N, CA, C and O atoms as a DFTB+ gen file, in Angstrom:
448 C
 N C O
     1  1     -33.131       0.393     -29.268
     2  2     -31.586       0.228     -29.205
     3  2     -30.695       1.092     -28.638
     4  3     -29.646       0.671     -28.150
     5  1     -31.085       2.650     -28.643
     6  2     -30.409       3.354     -27.881
     7  2     -30.305       3.029     -26.256
     8  3     -29.240       3.128     -25.646
     9  1     -31.320       2.703     -25.757
    10  2     -31.460       1.940     -24.511
    11  2     -30.562       1.040     -24.500
    12  3     -29.564       1.450     -23.907
    13  1     -30.443      -0.147     -24.937
    14  2     -29.508      -1.232     -24.886
    15  2     -28.006      -0.806     -25.025
    16  3     -27.201      -1.408     -24.314
    17  1     -27.560       0.141     -25.841
    18  2     -26.447       0.795     -25.366
    19  2     -26.277       1.427     -23.861
    20  3     -25.600       1.209     -22.856
    21  1     -26.834       1.929     -24.102
    22  2     -26.738       2.890     -22.802
    23  2     -26.388       1.952     -21.778
    24  3     -25.310       2.087     -21.198
    25  1     -27.481       0.642     -21.368
    26  2     -27.387      -0.047     -20.299
    27  2     -26.044      -0.892     -20.199
    28  3     -25.452      -1.246     -19.180
    29  1     -25.707      -1.131     -21.595
    30  2     -24.065      -1.671     -21.997
    31  2     -22.825      -0.815     -21.180
    32  3     -22.009      -1.300     -20.397
    33  1     -22.959       0.803     -21.670
    34  2     -22.273       1.565     -21.182
    35  2     -21.948       1.640     -20.053
    36  3     -20.809       1.766     -19.605
    37  1     -23.374       1.537     -19.258
    38  2     -23.244       1.577     -17.519
    39  2     -23.081       0.142     -16.904
    40  3     -22.879      -0.155     -15.726
    41  1     -23.193      -0.508     -17.778
    42  2     -22.427      -1.899     -16.843
    43  2     -20.808      -1.796     -16.860
    44  3     -20.067      -1.804     -15.877
    45  1     -20.432      -1.692     -18.293
    46  2     -19.210      -1.686     -18.692
    47  2     -18.579      -0.200     -17.514
    48  3     -17.366      -0.239     -17.311
    49  1     -19.167       0.699     -16.986
    50  2     -18.593       1.123     -16.069
    51  2     -18.681       0.990     -15.018
    52  3     -17.829       1.552     -14.330
    53  1     -19.788       0.156     -14.307
    54  2     -19.698      -0.620     -12.967
    55  2     -18.746      -1.387     -12.970
    56  3     -18.141      -1.409     -11.898
    57  1     -18.169      -2.357     -14.137
    58  2     -17.072      -3.390     -13.933
    59  2     -16.328      -2.664     -13.917
    60  3     -15.822      -2.951     -12.832
    61  1     -15.532      -1.502     -14.430
    62  2     -14.483      -1.116     -14.481
    63  2     -14.318      -0.269     -13.404
    64  3     -13.255       0.350     -13.367
    65  1     -15.165      -0.085     -12.466
    66  2     -14.641       0.861     -11.587
    67  2     -14.063       0.198     -10.459
    68  3     -13.650       0.888      -9.526
    69  1     -13.987      -0.915     -10.423
    70  2     -13.327      -1.673      -8.921
    71  2     -11.620      -1.605      -9.512
    72  3     -10.613      -1.333      -8.857
    73  1     -11.731      -1.928     -10.855
    74  2     -10.120      -1.999     -11.326
    75  2      -9.544      -0.141     -11.277
    76  3      -8.443       0.336     -11.553
    77  1     -10.577       0.398     -10.900
    78  2      -9.411       2.084     -11.122
    79  2      -9.495       2.308      -9.131
    80  3      -8.858       3.166      -8.521
    81  1     -10.070       1.685      -8.743
    82  2     -10.004       1.546      -7.242
    83  2      -8.489       1.465      -6.581
    84  3      -7.864       0.572      -7.153
    85  1      -7.688       2.128      -5.536
    86  2      -6.044       1.691      -5.451
    87  2      -6.366       1.940      -3.731
    88  3      -7.292       2.569      -3.221
    89  1      -5.471       1.352      -3.212
    90  2      -5.390       1.263      -1.549
    91  2      -4.008       2.239      -0.886
    92  3      -2.824       2.081      -0.589
    93  1      -4.898       3.151      -0.893
    94  2      -3.796       4.166      -0.166
    95  2      -3.741       3.903       1.492
    96  3      -4.523       3.064       1.939
    97  1      -2.663       4.735       2.592
    98  2      -2.781       4.672       3.509
    99  2      -1.958       5.751       3.628
   100  3      -0.968       6.218       3.066
   101  1      -2.961       6.090       4.887
   102  2      -2.637       7.344       5.731
   103  2      -1.193       7.474       6.412
   104  3      -1.222       6.836       7.464
   105  1      -0.001       8.034       6.214
   106  2       1.157       7.794       6.624
   107  2       1.044       8.201       8.068
   108  3       1.882       7.651       8.782
   109  1       0.393       8.852       8.552
   110  2       0.126       9.470      10.105
   111  2      -0.348       7.977      10.427
   112  3       0.086       7.853      11.572
   113  1      -0.830       7.045      10.184
   114  2      -1.522       5.715      10.793
   115  2      -0.691       4.636      10.769
   116  3      -1.008       3.574      11.305
   117  1       0.587       4.845      10.064
   118  2       1.339       3.733       9.838
   119  2       1.941       3.548      11.115
   120  3       2.534       4.542      11.536
   121  1       1.946       2.395      11.944
   122  2       2.651       2.573      13.686
   123  2       3.951       1.865      13.056
   124  3       5.027       2.412      13.296
   125  1       3.951       0.805      12.345
   126  2       5.190       0.632      12.203
   127  2       5.615      -0.114      10.643
   128  3       4.626      -0.325       9.940
   129  1       6.746      -0.463      10.134
   130  2       6.866      -1.121       8.917
   131  2       8.315      -1.698       8.710
   132  3       9.381      -1.115       8.907
   133  1       8.085      -3.069       8.235
   134  2       9.302      -3.915       7.985
   135  2       9.389      -4.928       6.541
   136  3       8.540      -5.692       6.081
   137  1      10.587      -4.635       6.115
   138  2      10.659      -5.793       5.265
   139  2      11.543      -6.829       5.640
   140  3      12.689      -6.380       5.682
   141  1      11.486      -8.125       5.952
   142  2      12.482      -8.934       5.836
   143  2      13.144      -9.744       4.687
   144  3      14.018     -10.590       4.875
   145  1      12.702      -9.442       3.639
   146  2      13.426     -10.195       2.367
   147  2      13.652      -9.111       1.034
   148  3      14.214      -9.382      -0.027
   149  1      13.012      -7.761       1.453
   150  2      13.331      -6.646       0.545
   151  2      12.226      -6.938      -0.889
   152  3      12.475      -6.510      -2.016
   153  1      11.313      -7.542      -0.618
   154  2      10.213      -7.840      -1.615
   155  2       9.185      -7.601      -1.254
   156  3       8.510      -6.882      -1.992
   157  1       8.482      -8.160       0.245
   158  2       7.513      -7.489       0.751
   159  2       7.290      -6.587       1.889
   160  3       8.204      -6.870       2.663
   161  1       6.590      -5.670       2.412
   162  2       6.722      -4.822       3.002
   163  2       5.634      -4.748       3.825
   164  3       4.539      -4.506       3.317
   165  1       5.781      -4.984       5.523
   166  2       4.468      -5.192       5.984
   167  2       4.466      -3.881       6.709
   168  3       5.475      -3.281       7.078
   169  1       3.134      -3.474       6.887
   170  2       2.704      -2.344       7.576
   171  2       1.868      -2.636       8.606
   172  3       0.789      -3.176       8.361
   173  1       2.277      -2.294      10.036
   174  2       1.098      -2.073      11.177
   175  2       0.441      -0.673      11.286
   176  3       1.052       0.395      11.254
   177  1      -0.699      -0.815      11.400
   178  2      -1.541       0.542      11.168
   179  2      -2.213       0.382      12.670
   180  3      -2.195      -0.660      13.326
   181  1      -2.931       1.892      13.159
   182  2      -3.742       2.570      14.209
   183  2      -4.646       1.468      13.826
   184  3      -4.816       1.082      12.669
   185  1      -5.328       0.895      15.093
   186  2      -6.451       0.470      14.776
   187  2      -6.526      -1.238      14.388
   188  3      -7.499      -1.891      14.010
   189  1      -5.082      -1.681      14.645
   190  2      -4.688      -3.302      14.400
   191  2      -4.846      -3.595      13.314
   192  3      -4.744      -4.820      13.253
   193  1      -5.074      -3.125      12.234
   194  2      -5.259      -3.705      10.689
   195  2      -3.500      -3.805      10.159
   196  3      -2.611      -3.149      10.701
   197  1      -3.351      -4.453       9.382
   198  2      -1.797      -5.146       8.908
   199  2      -1.963      -5.072       7.418
   200  3      -2.660      -5.876       6.798
   201  1      -1.269      -4.032       6.833
   202  2      -1.086      -4.168       4.974
   203  2       0.185      -4.797       4.846
   204  3       1.195      -4.604       5.522
   205  1      -0.017      -5.656       3.788
   206  2       1.344      -6.281       3.271
   207  2       1.499      -5.844       1.329
   208  3       0.735      -5.942       0.368
   209  1       2.522      -5.491       1.476
   210  2       3.013      -4.493       0.082
   211  2       3.407      -5.924      -0.738
   212  3       3.567      -6.957      -0.088
   213  1       3.524      -5.911      -1.949
   214  2       4.352      -6.505      -2.695
   215  2       4.927      -5.386      -3.738
   216  3       4.431      -4.977      -4.788
   217  1       6.260      -5.000      -3.022
   218  2       7.191      -4.250      -3.799
   219  2       7.709      -4.201      -5.394
   220  3       7.980      -5.320      -5.829
   221  1       7.930      -2.864      -6.537
   222  2       7.935      -3.593      -7.388
   223  2       9.679      -3.839      -7.417
   224  3      10.610      -3.150      -7.001
   225  1       9.625      -4.917      -7.987
   226  2      11.043      -4.983      -8.220
   227  2      11.620      -5.443      -6.495
   228  3      10.890      -5.216      -5.530
   229  1      13.191      -6.185      -6.313
   230  2      13.743      -6.358      -5.149
   231  2      14.340      -4.797      -4.774
   232  3      14.810      -3.924      -5.503
   233  1      14.117      -4.849      -3.397
   234  2      15.004      -3.920      -2.487
   235  2      15.492      -4.004      -1.333
   236  3      15.272      -3.390      -0.289
   237  1      16.513      -5.219      -1.749
   238  2      16.917      -5.473      -0.466
   239  2      17.998      -4.559       0.420
   240  3      18.483      -4.944       1.484
   241  1      18.193      -3.686      -0.012
   242  2      18.643      -2.723       1.145
   243  2      17.627      -2.005       2.429
   244  3      17.952      -1.159       3.262
   245  1      16.067      -2.812       2.191
   246  2      14.983      -2.019       3.411
   247  2      15.085      -2.892       4.407
   248  3      14.492      -2.605       5.447
   249  1      15.945      -4.312       4.331
   250  2      16.425      -5.017       5.308
   251  2      17.369      -4.629       6.364
   252  3      17.326      -5.111       7.496
   253  1      18.298      -3.673       5.942
   254  2      19.409      -3.202       6.718
   255  2      19.183      -1.818       7.460
   256  3      19.917      -1.366       8.339
   257  1      18.197      -1.309       7.022
   258  2      18.010      -0.011       8.006
   259  2      16.721       1.007       7.483
   260  3      15.932       0.709       6.586
   261  1      16.716       1.953       8.070
   262  2      14.977       2.633       7.667
   263  2      15.097       3.366       6.402
   264  3      16.187       3.514       5.848
   265  1      14.238       3.725       6.040
   266  2      13.775       4.390       4.880
   267  2      13.143       6.024       5.101
   268  3      13.043       6.332       6.289
   269  1      12.746       7.002       4.184
   270  2      12.192       8.087       4.278
   271  2      11.289       7.896       2.762
   272  3      11.717       7.551       1.660
   273  1       9.855       8.274       3.197
   274  2       9.058       8.277       2.244
   275  2       9.414       9.314       0.624
   276  3      10.254      10.207       0.510
   277  1       9.010       9.096       0.177
   278  2       9.049      10.650      -1.066
   279  2       7.850      10.914      -1.210
   280  3       7.297      10.331      -2.142
   281  1       7.064      11.809      -0.418
   282  2       6.036      12.287      -0.779
   283  2       6.182      13.608      -1.228
   284  3       7.043      14.398      -0.839
   285  1       5.122      13.863      -2.241
   286  2       4.814      15.308      -2.872
   287  2       4.487      16.366      -1.268
   288  3       4.505      15.938      -0.114
   289  1       4.325      17.209      -1.535
   290  2       4.580      18.503      -0.792
   291  2       2.779      18.618      -0.471
   292  3       1.885      18.908      -1.265
   293  1       2.679      18.209       1.241
   294  2       1.456      18.375       1.707
   295  2       0.691      16.642       1.474
   296  3      -0.272      16.202       2.103
   297  1       1.281      16.109       0.663
   298  2       0.793      14.770       0.822
   299  2       0.738      13.987       1.837
   300  3       1.877      14.062       2.299
   301  1       0.250      13.405       2.372
   302  2       0.607      12.274       3.368
   303  2      -0.179      11.016       3.312
   304  3      -0.211      10.225       4.254
   305  1      -0.967      10.804       1.919
   306  2      -1.002       9.223       1.649
   307  2      -0.188       9.051       0.727
   308  3       0.170       9.741      -0.228
   309  1       0.264       7.340       1.377
   310  2       1.340       6.121       0.728
   311  2       0.289       5.353       0.079
   312  3      -0.451       4.678       0.796
   313  1       0.049       5.370      -1.745
   314  2      -0.545       4.495      -2.223
   315  2       0.146       3.765      -2.895
   316  3       1.304       4.011      -3.231
   317  1      -0.707       2.442      -3.264
   318  2      -0.199       1.394      -4.380
   319  2       0.353       1.621      -5.618
   320  3      -0.346       2.403      -6.264
   321  1       1.719       1.096      -6.432
   322  2       1.739       1.338      -7.683
   323  2       2.200       3.093      -7.745
   324  3       2.446       3.654      -8.813
   325  1       2.252       3.765      -6.444
   326  2       2.700       4.718      -6.890
   327  2       3.880       5.779      -6.147
   328  3       4.552       6.727      -6.555
   329  1       3.747       5.152      -4.998
   330  2       4.526       5.777      -3.660
   331  2       6.202       5.136      -4.270
   332  3       6.340       4.172      -5.024
   333  1       7.372       6.025      -3.661
   334  2       8.061       5.592      -3.845
   335  2       8.985       5.929      -2.091
   336  3       8.587       6.741      -1.255
   337  1      10.228       5.044      -1.957
   338  2      10.702       5.195      -0.807
   339  2      12.262       5.171      -1.020
   340  3      12.833       4.528      -1.901
   341  1      13.016       6.176       0.166
   342  2      14.239       5.821      -0.287
   343  2      15.046       5.353       0.811
   344  3      14.830       5.930       1.876
   345  1      16.115       4.253       0.815
   346  2      16.703       3.865       1.974
   347  2      17.625       4.921       2.780
   348  3      18.083       5.913       2.213
   349  1      17.843       4.660       4.027
   350  2      18.492       5.674       4.206
   351  2      19.942       5.565       4.403
   352  3      20.636       6.503       4.796
   353  1      20.463       4.174       4.065
   354  2      22.050       4.087       4.403
   355  2      22.366       3.737       2.740
   356  3      23.483       4.225       2.573
   357  1      22.030       3.275       1.742
   358  2      22.629       3.462       0.517
   359  2      21.731       4.269      -0.607
   360  3      21.960       4.268      -1.817
   361  1      20.907       4.799      -0.091
   362  2      19.828       5.862      -1.150
   363  2      19.133       4.776      -2.000
   364  3      18.878       5.196      -3.129
   365  1      18.875       3.905      -1.849
   366  2      18.121       2.419      -2.763
   367  2      16.494       3.182      -2.425
   368  3      16.002       3.573      -1.367
   369  1      15.897       3.171      -4.039
   370  2      14.676       3.946      -4.202
   371  2      14.180       2.631      -4.338
   372  3      14.806       1.640      -4.715
   373  1      12.807       2.727      -3.940
   374  2      11.952       1.385      -4.059
   375  2      10.630       1.945      -4.330
   376  3      10.561       3.152      -4.102
   377  1       9.737       1.478      -4.687
   378  2       8.680       1.555      -5.167
   379  2       7.774       0.550      -4.816
   380  3       8.059      -0.641      -4.938
   381  1       6.488       1.026      -4.304
   382  2       5.623       0.229      -3.700
   383  2       4.350      -0.644      -5.367
   384  3       4.060      -0.073      -6.419
   385  1       4.124      -1.416      -5.126
   386  2       3.368      -2.336      -5.964
   387  2       1.790      -2.400      -5.377
   388  3       1.188      -1.405      -4.972
   389  1       1.301      -3.608      -5.407
   390  2       0.142      -3.812      -4.700
   391  2      -0.022      -4.326      -3.338
   392  3       0.807      -5.054      -2.793
   393  1      -1.208      -3.891      -2.759
   394  2      -1.498      -4.072      -1.411
   395  2      -2.285      -5.401      -1.162
   396  3      -3.428      -5.444      -1.617
   397  1      -1.830      -6.428      -0.528
   398  2      -2.790      -7.625       0.049
   399  2      -4.068      -7.034       0.801
   400  3      -3.793      -6.148       1.610
   401  1      -5.351      -7.353       0.682
   402  2      -6.331      -6.871       1.572
   403  2      -5.855      -6.899       3.015
   404  3      -5.131      -7.752       3.530
   405  1      -6.359      -5.874       3.551
   406  2      -6.080      -6.154       5.315
   407  2      -6.165      -6.860       5.962
   408  3      -7.128      -7.614       5.823
   409  1      -5.531      -7.014       6.723
   410  2      -5.906      -8.222       7.795
   411  2      -6.209      -7.749       9.412
   412  3      -5.938      -6.558       9.565
   413  1      -6.564      -8.220      10.287
   414  2      -6.591      -7.819      11.665
   415  2      -5.389      -8.638      12.539
   416  3      -4.940      -9.770      12.361
   417  1      -5.042      -7.595      13.570
   418  2      -3.668      -8.376      14.015
   419  2      -4.641      -8.761      15.500
   420  3      -5.656      -8.203      15.917
   421  1      -3.938      -9.823      16.010
   422  2      -4.740     -10.182      17.095
   423  2      -4.614      -9.466      18.510
   424  3      -3.444      -9.598      18.871
   425  1      -5.211      -8.892      19.278
   426  2      -5.122      -8.571      20.212
   427  2      -4.337      -8.906      21.319
   428  3      -4.396     -10.028      21.820
   429  1      -3.455      -7.838      21.828
   430  2      -2.405      -8.333      22.640
   431  2      -3.030      -9.230      23.895
   432  3      -4.256      -9.233      23.998
   433  1      -2.283      -9.950      24.803
   434  2      -2.980     -11.569      25.559
   435  2      -2.952     -10.121      26.510
   436  3      -2.261      -9.106      26.429
   437  1      -4.026     -10.536      27.426
   438  2      -4.445     -10.285      28.688
   439  2      -5.674      -8.982      28.275
   440  3      -6.021      -8.434      29.321
   441  1      -6.108      -8.616      27.521
   442  2      -7.004      -7.547      27.109
   443  2      -8.147      -8.033      27.040
   444  3      -9.070      -7.269      26.759
   445  1      -8.414      -9.433      27.274
   446  2     -10.022      -9.684      27.099
   447  2     -10.751      -9.536      28.059
   448  3     -11.963      -9.720      27.948
């Protein structure tokens, strides 16, 4: 019986582990970012990956100007569901939501 309980506990931990994993981007590797609708933020990364983030709530001021990350001292990672940013023009605060899995950008034409 003890073995059965231990196996169930280990199985539960294995199933719970992916739910705890969160996507974080290294801010130094972000080459560009933009939001056309104030709901989705698209990040282009060194290496050609593209990440799409579903912002928590609407952040319409992102469409009109730049923003600054609100990072803790010494922290260079931008993580889903915990990172915030402030728009430069209005000061609106926006919070990242969940990231979609990354996609690879097509290589520039003429590089084959």
